[in-house]
N, CA, C and O atoms as a GROMACS GRO file, in nm:
protein
  372
    1UNK      N    1  -0.196   3.413   1.131
    1UNK     CA    2  -0.267   3.302   1.192
    1UNK      C    3  -0.190   3.173   1.167
    1UNK      O    4  -0.149   3.144   1.055
    2UNK      N    5  -0.170   3.098   1.272
    2UNK     CA    6  -0.101   2.970   1.262
    2UNK      C    7  -0.202   2.860   1.233
    2UNK      O    8  -0.314   2.861   1.283
    3UNK      N    9  -0.160   2.765   1.152
    3UNK     CA   10  -0.245   2.650   1.125
    3UNK      C   11  -0.177   2.526   1.180
    3UNK      O   12  -0.055   2.515   1.182
    4UNK      N   13  -0.257   2.434   1.225
    4UNK     CA   14  -0.204   2.309   1.279
    4UNK      C   15  -0.150   2.224   1.165
    4UNK      O   16  -0.204   2.226   1.055
    5UNK      N   17  -0.042   2.149   1.190
    5UNK     CA   18   0.008   2.060   1.085
    5UNK      C   19  -0.095   1.954   1.051
    5UNK      O   20  -0.173   1.910   1.136
    6UNK      N   21  -0.093   1.913   0.925
    6UNK     CA   22  -0.188   1.811   0.880
    6UNK      C   23  -0.163   1.680   0.954
    6UNK      O   24  -0.048   1.641   0.976
    7UNK      N   25  -0.269   1.614   0.990
    7UNK     CA   26  -0.259   1.483   1.054
    7UNK      C   27  -0.231   1.377   0.948
    7UNK      O   28  -0.294   1.376   0.842
    8UNK      N   29  -0.138   1.290   0.976
    8UNK     CA   30  -0.113   1.179   0.885
    8UNK      C   31  -0.164   1.052   0.950
    8UNK      O   32  -0.177   1.042   1.072
    9UNK      N   33  -0.192   0.956   0.867
    9UNK     CA   34  -0.247   0.829   0.916
    9UNK      C   35  -0.161   0.714   0.867
    9UNK      O   36  -0.098   0.721   0.762
   10UNK      N   37  -0.160   0.608   0.946
   10UNK     CA   38  -0.102   0.482   0.903
   10UNK      C   39  -0.220   0.392   0.868
   10UNK      O   40  -0.304   0.363   0.953
   11UNK      N   41  -0.225   0.349   0.744
   11UNK     CA   42  -0.336   0.268   0.694
   11UNK      C   43  -0.288   0.125   0.678
   11UNK      O   44  -0.192   0.098   0.605
   12UNK      N   45  -0.355   0.035   0.746
   12UNK     CA   46  -0.318  -0.106   0.746
   12UNK      C   47  -0.379  -0.176   0.624
   12UNK      O   48  -0.499  -0.165   0.599
   13UNK      N   49  -0.295  -0.249   0.550
   13UNK     CA   50  -0.340  -0.334   0.440
   13UNK      C   51  -0.290  -0.475   0.474
   13UNK      O   52  -0.170  -0.496   0.490
   14UNK      N   53  -0.383  -0.569   0.486
   14UNK     CA   54  -0.348  -0.706   0.522
   14UNK      C   55  -0.337  -0.791   0.396
   14UNK      O   56  -0.407  -0.768   0.298
   15UNK      N   57  -0.249  -0.889   0.400
   15UNK     CA   58  -0.234  -0.988   0.293
   15UNK      C   59  -0.264  -1.124   0.352
   15UNK      O   60  -0.190  -1.175   0.436
   16UNK      N   61  -0.375  -1.183   0.308
   16UNK     CA   62  -0.416  -1.315   0.356
   16UNK      C   63  -0.503  -1.381   0.250
   16UNK      O   64  -0.578  -1.313   0.180
   17UNK      N   65  -0.493  -1.512   0.238
   17UNK     CA   66  -0.573  -1.582   0.138
   17UNK      C   67  -0.538  -1.538  -0.003
   17UNK      O   68  -0.623  -1.540  -0.092
   18UNK      N   69  -0.413  -1.498  -0.023
   18UNK     CA   70  -0.366  -1.445  -0.152
   18UNK      C   71  -0.453  -1.330  -0.200
   18UNK      O   72  -0.490  -1.323  -0.317
   19UNK      N   73  -0.486  -1.239  -0.107
   19UNK     CA   74  -0.562  -1.119  -0.139
   19UNK      C   75  -0.519  -1.005  -0.048
   19UNK      O   76  -0.475  -1.028   0.064
   20UNK      N   77  -0.532  -0.883  -0.098
   20UNK     CA   78  -0.512  -0.764  -0.015
   20UNK      C   79  -0.646  -0.727   0.046
   20UNK      O   80  -0.750  -0.743  -0.019
   21UNK      N   81  -0.645  -0.678   0.168
   21UNK     CA   82  -0.768  -0.628   0.231
   21UNK      C   83  -0.734  -0.500   0.308
   21UNK      O   84  -0.650  -0.503   0.398
   22UNK      N   85  -0.797  -0.390   0.273
   22UNK     CA   86  -0.902  -0.377   0.173
   22UNK      C   87  -0.843  -0.382   0.032
   22UNK      O   88  -0.721  -0.374   0.014
   23UNK      N   89  -0.929  -0.395  -0.066
   23UNK     CA   90  -0.882  -0.398  -0.205
   23UNK      C   91  -0.904  -0.264  -0.276
   23UNK      O   92  -0.874  -0.250  -0.394
   24UNK      N   93  -0.956  -0.166  -0.202
   24UNK     CA   94  -0.978  -0.032  -0.255
   24UNK      C   95  -0.972   0.062  -0.136
   24UNK      O   96  -1.043   0.042  -0.038
   25UNK      N   97  -0.889   0.166  -0.144
   25UNK     CA   98  -0.882   0.257  -0.029
   25UNK      C   99  -0.849   0.399  -0.071
   25UNK      O  100  -0.792   0.424  -0.176
   26UNK      N  101  -0.888   0.491   0.016
   26UNK     CA  102  -0.860   0.634  -0.002
   26UNK      C  103  -0.762   0.677   0.106
   26UNK      O  104  -0.772   0.634   0.221
   27UNK      N  105  -0.667   0.762   0.068
   27UNK     CA  106  -0.566   0.811   0.160
   27UNK      C  107  -0.532   0.954   0.123
   27UNK      O  108  -0.582   1.008   0.024
   28UNK      N  109  -0.446   1.016   0.204
   28UNK     CA  110  -0.402   1.152   0.178
   28UNK      C  111  -0.250   1.155   0.166
   28UNK      O  112  -0.181   1.068   0.219
   29UNK      N  113  -0.200   1.255   0.096
   29UNK     CA  114  -0.055   1.275   0.088
   29UNK      C  115  -0.002   1.284   0.231
   29UNK      O  116  -0.057   1.356   0.314
   30UNK      N  117   0.105   1.213   0.258
   30UNK     CA  118   0.165   1.210   0.391
   30UNK      C  119   0.128   1.085   0.469
   30UNK      O  120   0.198   1.048   0.564
   31UNK      N  121   0.017   1.020   0.430
   31UNK     CA  122  -0.020   0.894   0.496
   31UNK      C  123   0.081   0.786   0.460
   31UNK      O  124   0.157   0.800   0.364
   32UNK      N  125   0.080   0.679   0.536
   32UNK     CA  126   0.168   0.565   0.512
   32UNK      C  127   0.082   0.440   0.504
   32UNK      O  128  -0.001   0.414   0.592
   33UNK      N  129   0.102   0.361   0.398
   33UNK     CA  130   0.036   0.231   0.389
   33UNK      C  131   0.130   0.129   0.453
   33UNK      O  132   0.248   0.122   0.418
   34UNK      N  133   0.076   0.050   0.546
   34UNK     CA  134   0.155  -0.057   0.608
   34UNK      C  135   0.096  -0.189   0.560
   34UNK      O  136  -0.018  -0.224   0.593
   35UNK      N  137   0.174  -0.262   0.481
   35UNK     CA  138   0.135  -0.392   0.428
   35UNK      C  139   0.186  -0.499   0.522
   35UNK      O  140   0.306  -0.511   0.544
   36UNK      N  141   0.094  -0.578   0.578
   36UNK     CA  142   0.133  -0.684   0.670
   36UNK      C  143   0.092  -0.819   0.611
   36UNK      O  144  -0.024  -0.839   0.574
   37UNK      N  145   0.188  -0.910   0.604
   37UNK     CA  146   0.162  -1.043   0.547
   37UNK      C  147   0.113  -1.138   0.655
   37UNK      O  148   0.191  -1.188   0.736
   38UNK      N  149  -0.018  -1.163   0.656
   38UNK     CA  150  -0.080  -1.258   0.748
   38UNK      C  151  -0.093  -1.397   0.686
   38UNK      O  152  -0.149  -1.487   0.748
   39UNK      N  153  -0.042  -1.414   0.567
   39UNK     CA  154  -0.059  -1.538   0.493
   39UNK      C  155   0.052  -1.638   0.528
   39UNK      O  156   0.148  -1.603   0.598
   40UNK      N  157   0.038  -1.761   0.480
   40UNK     CA  158   0.138  -1.865   0.503
   40UNK      C  159   0.244  -1.867   0.392
   40UNK      O  160   0.338  -1.946   0.398
   41UNK      N  161   0.228  -1.780   0.293
   41UNK     CA  162   0.322  -1.773   0.180
   41UNK      C  163   0.371  -1.630   0.163
   41UNK      O  164   0.311  -1.535   0.214
   42UNK      N  165   0.482  -1.615   0.091
   42UNK     CA  166   0.537  -1.483   0.064
   42UNK      C  167   0.454  -1.406  -0.036
   42UNK      O  168   0.389  -1.464  -0.123
   43UNK      N  169   0.457  -1.274  -0.024
   43UNK     CA  170   0.390  -1.185  -0.118
   43UNK      C  171   0.484  -1.071  -0.152
   43UNK      O  172   0.595  -1.062  -0.098
   44UNK      N  173   0.441  -0.986  -0.242
   44UNK     CA  174   0.522  -0.876  -0.291
   44UNK      C  175   0.433  -0.752  -0.304
   44UNK      O  176   0.316  -0.764  -0.339
   45UNK      N  177   0.489  -0.635  -0.276
   45UNK     CA  178   0.418  -0.509  -0.295
   45UNK      C  179   0.487  -0.438  -0.411
   45UNK      O  180   0.602  -0.396  -0.400
   46UNK      N  181   0.412  -0.424  -0.522
   46UNK     CA  182   0.469  -0.372  -0.646
   46UNK      C  183   0.371  -0.275  -0.709
   46UNK      O  184   0.252  -0.305  -0.722
   47UNK      N  185   0.420  -0.158  -0.748
   47UNK     CA  186   0.338  -0.058  -0.818
   47UNK      C  187   0.408  -0.028  -0.950
   47UNK      O  188   0.524   0.014  -0.952
   48UNK      N  189   0.336  -0.048  -1.060
   48UNK     CA  190   0.393  -0.023  -1.193
   48UNK      C  191   0.349   0.110  -1.252
   48UNK      O  192   0.406   0.155  -1.351
   49UNK      N  193   0.247   0.174  -1.193
   49UNK     CA  194   0.195   0.298  -1.249
   49UNK      C  195   0.303   0.405  -1.261
   49UNK      O  196   0.381   0.428  -1.168
   50UNK      N  197   0.307   0.468  -1.377
   50UNK     CA  198   0.404   0.575  -1.403
   50UNK      C  199   0.391   0.685  -1.296
   50UNK      O  200   0.281   0.731  -1.266
   51UNK      N  201   0.502   0.725  -1.241
   51UNK     CA  202   0.504   0.829  -1.140
   51UNK      C  203   0.487   0.777  -0.998
   51UNK      O  204   0.511   0.850  -0.902
   52UNK      N  205   0.446   0.651  -0.985
   52UNK     CA  206   0.427   0.590  -0.853
   52UNK      C  207   0.506   0.461  -0.838
   52UNK      O  208   0.497   0.396  -0.734
   53UNK      N  209   0.584   0.424  -0.939
   53UNK     CA  210   0.650   0.294  -0.944
   53UNK      C  211   0.735   0.268  -0.820
   53UNK      O  212   0.816   0.351  -0.779
   54UNK      N  213   0.714   0.149  -0.763
   54UNK     CA  214   0.792   0.106  -0.648
   54UNK      C  215   0.783  -0.047  -0.638
   54UNK      O  216   0.682  -0.107  -0.675
   55UNK      N  217   0.889  -0.107  -0.588
   55UNK     CA  218   0.889  -0.251  -0.561
   55UNK      C  219   0.947  -0.270  -0.421
   55UNK      O  220   1.068  -0.253  -0.401
   56UNK      N  221   0.863  -0.306  -0.325
   56UNK     CA  222   0.909  -0.326  -0.188
   56UNK      C  223   0.968  -0.465  -0.168
   56UNK      O  224   1.012  -0.499  -0.058
   57UNK      N  225   0.969  -0.546  -0.273
   57UNK     CA  226   1.030  -0.678  -0.264
   57UNK      C  227   0.939  -0.780  -0.198
   57UNK      O  228   0.824  -0.752  -0.164
   58UNK      N  229   0.995  -0.899  -0.180
   58UNK     CA  230   0.919  -1.010  -0.121
   58UNK      C  231   0.904  -0.990   0.029
   58UNK      O  232   0.998  -0.954   0.100
   59UNK      N  233   0.782  -1.015   0.076
   59UNK     CA  234   0.753  -1.012   0.219
   59UNK      C  235   0.719  -1.152   0.265
   59UNK      O  236   0.623  -1.213   0.217
   60UNK      N  237   0.798  -1.203   0.356
   60UNK     CA  238   0.772  -1.335   0.412
   60UNK      C  239   0.654  -1.329   0.509
   60UNK      O  240   0.620  -1.221   0.557
   61UNK      N  241   0.592  -1.443   0.538
   61UNK     CA  242   0.483  -1.445   0.635
   61UNK      C  243   0.523  -1.380   0.767
   61UNK      O  244   0.633  -1.402   0.818
   62UNK      N  245   0.433  -1.299   0.822
   62UNK     CA  246   0.456  -1.234   0.950
   62UNK      C  247   0.532  -1.103   0.943
   62UNK      O  248   0.552  -1.038   1.046
   63UNK      N  249   0.576  -1.063   0.824
   63UNK     CA  250   0.650  -0.938   0.811
   63UNK      C  251   0.561  -0.827   0.756
   63UNK      O  252   0.451  -0.853   0.707
   64UNK      N  253   0.610  -0.704   0.766
   64UNK     CA  254   0.536  -0.592   0.710
   64UNK      C  255   0.632  -0.496   0.642
   64UNK      O  256   0.753  -0.499   0.666
   65UNK      N  257   0.576  -0.410   0.557
   65UNK     CA  258   0.654  -0.309   0.486
   65UNK      C  259   0.569  -0.184   0.475
   65UNK      O  260   0.447  -0.191   0.471
   66UNK      N  261   0.637  -0.069   0.469
   66UNK     CA  262   0.566   0.058   0.462
   66UNK      C  263   0.584   0.123   0.326
   66UNK      O  264   0.689   0.113   0.263
   67UNK      N  265   0.478   0.190   0.282
   67UNK     CA  266   0.480   0.267   0.158
   67UNK      C  267   0.429   0.407   0.189
   67UNK      O  268   0.308   0.427   0.201
   68UNK      N  269   0.520   0.506   0.204
   68UNK     CA  270   0.477   0.643   0.228
   68UNK      C  271   0.414   0.701   0.101
   68UNK      O  272   0.459   0.673  -0.010
   69UNK      N  273   0.311   0.782   0.118
   69UNK     CA  274   0.240   0.841   0.005
   69UNK      C  275   0.283   0.987  -0.009
   69UNK      O  276   0.250   1.071   0.075
   70UNK      N  277   0.357   1.016  -0.115
   70UNK     CA  278   0.417   1.147  -0.131
   70UNK      C  279   0.349   1.242  -0.227
   70UNK      O  280   0.383   1.360  -0.232
   71UNK      N  281   0.252   1.193  -0.305
   71UNK     CA  282   0.184   1.281  -0.399
   71UNK      C  283   0.045   1.229  -0.431
   71UNK      O  284   0.017   1.110  -0.416
   72UNK      N  285  -0.044   1.319  -0.474
   72UNK     CA  286  -0.180   1.276  -0.505
   72UNK      C  287  -0.185   1.198  -0.636
   72UNK      O  288  -0.099   1.213  -0.722
   73UNK      N  289  -0.287   1.116  -0.647
   73UNK     CA  290  -0.308   1.038  -0.769
   73UNK      C  291  -0.371   0.904  -0.738
   73UNK      O  292  -0.406   0.875  -0.624
   74UNK      N  293  -0.383   0.824  -0.841
   74UNK     CA  294  -0.446   0.692  -0.829
   74UNK      C  295  -0.349   0.588  -0.884
   74UNK      O  296  -0.291   0.607  -0.991
   75UNK      N  297  -0.331   0.480  -0.810
   75UNK     CA  298  -0.244   0.374  -0.857
   75UNK      C  299  -0.292   0.239  -0.804
   75UNK      O  300  -0.374   0.233  -0.712
   76UNK      N  301  -0.239   0.132  -0.863
   76UNK     CA  302  -0.275  -0.003  -0.819
   76UNK      C  303  -0.152  -0.074  -0.767
   76UNK      O  304  -0.046  -0.074  -0.830
   77UNK      N  305  -0.167  -0.136  -0.651
   77UNK     CA  306  -0.062  -0.219  -0.592
   77UNK      C  307  -0.091  -0.362  -0.634
   77UNK      O  308  -0.205  -0.408  -0.627
   78UNK      N  309   0.013  -0.433  -0.675
   78UNK     CA  310  -0.002  -0.572  -0.718
   78UNK      C  311   0.099  -0.659  -0.644
   78UNK      O  312   0.196  -0.610  -0.586
   79UNK      N  313   0.075  -0.789  -0.649
   79UNK     CA  314   0.171  -0.888  -0.601
   79UNK      C  315   0.227  -0.958  -0.724
   79UNK      O  316   0.153  -1.023  -0.798
   80UNK      N  317   0.357  -0.945  -0.746
   80UNK     CA  318   0.419  -1.007  -0.863
   80UNK      C  319   0.409  -1.160  -0.853
   80UNK      O  320   0.400  -1.228  -0.954
   81UNK      N  321   0.411  -1.212  -0.732
   81UNK     CA  322   0.405  -1.356  -0.710
   81UNK      C  323   0.265  -1.410  -0.738
   81UNK      O  324   0.251  -1.520  -0.791
   82UNK      N  325   0.162  -1.333  -0.704
   82UNK     CA  326   0.022  -1.373  -0.723
   82UNK      C  327  -0.050  -1.261  -0.800
   82UNK      O  328  -0.110  -1.173  -0.739
   83UNK      N  329  -0.045  -1.265  -0.933
   83UNK     CA  330  -0.095  -1.155  -1.015
   83UNK      C  331  -0.242  -1.117  -0.995
   83UNK      O  332  -0.281  -1.006  -1.031
   84UNK      N  333  -0.322  -1.204  -0.939
   84UNK     CA  334  -0.464  -1.169  -0.921
   84UNK      C  335  -0.485  -1.078  -0.798
   84UNK      O  336  -0.593  -1.023  -0.780
   85UNK      N  337  -0.382  -1.065  -0.715
   85UNK     CA  338  -0.392  -0.977  -0.598
   85UNK      C  339  -0.378  -0.832  -0.643
   85UNK      O  340  -0.294  -0.800  -0.727
   86UNK      N  341  -0.461  -0.744  -0.587
   86UNK     CA  342  -0.450  -0.602  -0.620
   86UNK      C  343  -0.528  -0.516  -0.523
   86UNK      O  344  -0.629  -0.559  -0.467
   87UNK      N  345  -0.480  -0.394  -0.505
   87UNK     CA  346  -0.551  -0.295  -0.426
   87UNK      C  347  -0.535  -0.161  -0.499
   87UNK      O  348  -0.424  -0.121  -0.535
   88UNK      N  349  -0.648  -0.092  -0.520
   88UNK     CA  350  -0.647   0.039  -0.585
   88UNK      C  351  -0.639   0.145  -0.476
   88UNK      O  352  -0.715   0.141  -0.379
   89UNK      N  353  -0.546   0.238  -0.491
   89UNK     CA  354  -0.522   0.343  -0.392
   89UNK      C  355  -0.548   0.478  -0.456
   89UNK      O  356  -0.489   0.509  -0.560
   90UNK      N  357  -0.633   0.558  -0.396
   90UNK     CA  358  -0.662   0.695  -0.440
   90UNK      C  359  -0.608   0.789  -0.334
   90UNK      O  360  -0.654   0.788  -0.220
   91UNK      N  361  -0.508   0.870  -0.373
   91UNK     CA  362  -0.441   0.961  -0.279
   91UNK      C  363  -0.484   1.104  -0.311
   91UNK      O  364  -0.465   1.152  -0.422
   92UNK      N  365  -0.542   1.172  -0.212
   92UNK     CA  366  -0.585   1.310  -0.230
   92UNK      C  367  -0.483   1.403  -0.165
   92UNK      O  368  -0.407   1.362  -0.077
   93UNK      N  369  -0.481   1.530  -0.210
   93UNK     CA  370  -0.384   1.627  -0.153
   93UNK      C  371  -0.408   1.650  -0.005
   93UNK      O  372  -0.336   1.728   0.058
   0.00000   0.00000   0.00000
């Protein structure tokens, strides 16, 4: 029996008002988070959690960056420029 390939999703995360929206989200392995900077200032997408660490660098206003999700787990995305910004991501298999 053949099974259909798993559907992947692109999940939009907006940066505006020095905040991520949404600030809590669920995703699946294979999904892609797209961070779009709608703010008037630069932001950064940074994950320090062990096993998920990544730094997508500074994003200028109007730009976006992608973060593919390759394994299950829970991690927090932060902005190094604005430490109070954060989004918790729960990735299921």
